[in-house]
C-alpha positions, 0 to 999 in steps of 0.5 A: 643646811647648817645654821649660819653663825655670826662671823661666818662667811655669808653664802654666795648669791647671784640672782636677777634684779627687777630689771633682769640684770644679774647681781651678786654679793661678791660685787659688793665686797668692801661695802655693808650689805643688808640681805633681807628675805620677805615672803611676797611682793605687795603684801601688807608686812612686806610693803611696810618693811620695804617702805621703811627701808625706802624712807631711810634710804638717804641714811643708808646711802650716807653710811654706804649700806647696800640692800638686797631684798629677796623673795621667790617672786619673778623679775616682772613682779619685782619691777611692778612692786618697785615701781608702785612704791618707788623703791630705790634699792635692789630686789632679787628674784629667787624663784628656785628658792636656792639662795633662800634655803642657803640662808636658812630663810625657808621653813615652817610658818603659822598663819591663822592657826594653819602651819605651812612651809614658806619664806621666813622674814629674816635678814642678814647684815654682811660686813665689808669683808663678806662676813655675817655681822648681824643675823635678824631671825625675827624681823619687825617690818616697821622697825627694821630700817632703824635697827640696821642703821643703829647696828652699822653705826655701833659696829663701825664705831667699834671697828674704829676704836679697835683700830685706834687702840691697836695703832696706839699700842704699836706706837708705844711699844718701841718707846717703852723699850728704849726708855727701859734701856736708857734708864738701865745704862746710867744706873750701871755706870753709877754702880760701877763708879761706886764700886771700890777699886780691886786691890792687887795681890803682892807679887810672890817673893823669889825663893832663896836657893840653898848652897850645894854641899 
């Protein structure tokens, strides 16, 4: 699987949520979506990350940011985790780990000196057009919610400024063209007025015919 890059199309996903209902990224087109991968339900780091997103949920909702939390746990495990910590966002069950692998969120991990393969704690911010706007390769659970909010605010402001600049440039272009043409016309008339009138050449005199002898 090729490494995902900023600006690339986010890999498609369609998975069951904590209620068994299928959710897809395509259904969220037009909105910001945080797709975050975590190792396991109800474990210390994963709980801190999920509760951080829960506590900032009003700010996420205000900015129109949807959240998909994905792990290899079952639908039943997700339901229990969401109920225990009153999580207001969507948890998706990827028991086959197909989507997890598609995003490159599965690989080598180390814990207490032991190396093993597992789900990496990574996140991907998908913009309203379905492209990757931010890639969080190493997530700090306690700081992640604030980090995402700050990034969406900056990206939204940047898009607004770019759109405003484009509109301004488009609006000024015709005016500048008309102004240049308008200035050229009086200058041409002024130059014509100053030019001396062209003198006419005297008509050629008729030749006298010689008498025949």
